[in-house]
N, C-alpha and C positions, 0 to 999 in steps of 0.2 A: 495408423494409430487408431485405437478404439476410442470410443467416447469417454470411457472411464480414464484412459491414459491422458487424454487431452485435459479433462477436468482436473486430474491429479497434478499435472504440470502447471496449469494456470494457478491452481491453489498454492502450490509450492512457491511459485514466482512471487505472488502477492505477499505471502507470509515471510518470504526471505527479505523483502523490502521492509515490511513492518518490524521484524525483529532486528534488522540492521539499525533502523531508526531508534528502536528501544535501547540498543546497545550504546548508541551515541548519547542518548538521554541519561543513561546510567552514569555517565561522567559527572553529571550534576546531581547524582543521587535521586533522580526523578524516576518514578515507576508508576505505571497505571496499566490496567488491563483493557481500558477503553481506547479503541483506536483513535477516536477524535481527540482525546487528551494527549496521547502520545504524539500525534501529528501537530497539534497546537503548540505543545512545548518545543518540539523540534523547530517549528517555524519561528517561534518567538526568540528562542535562544541562539539558534544556529543560522537560519536563513536570513532573518531580519538583520543580524549583526554581520552578515557577509562571510561567515565561516564556510557555509555551503552555498552553492549557486541556487538561484530561484527555481530552476527546473527540478529540484528535489523537494520542492515545497508541497503543500497540501494539494494543489491543483494536479500535480503529477500523480500523487497517490490516488486521488479521486478519478483521474483519467484511467488509471490501471483498474480500479474497481469497476468503472463503467464498462471498460473493455471486457473484463472478466464476465460481467453480467451479460453482455452482448454475445460473447462466445458461448456461454452456457445456454442462452436462448437458442442460438443456432444449432447447437448440438442436440438439445432436447426437443427441437421442433417448435419452440415457443417464439414469440416475437422478441427480438433483441431490443436493448435500450437504444 
């Protein structure tokens, strides 16, 4: 795989999770373009109330974001997070 392909797939994986969470939030008629607001609402309404497991919480999304940054750093030759 080329660097571009790896970056592309990491980006798609991250945004797939983000838009899946936005779709769940839409059930409450909640929408925001800010990632932090989308994740906060999901945590408050769905994780805290036990509808979704905690591993889908903000920490999971942030771990994915950190992993994305680390892989981007490795690919570009920069120091990863």
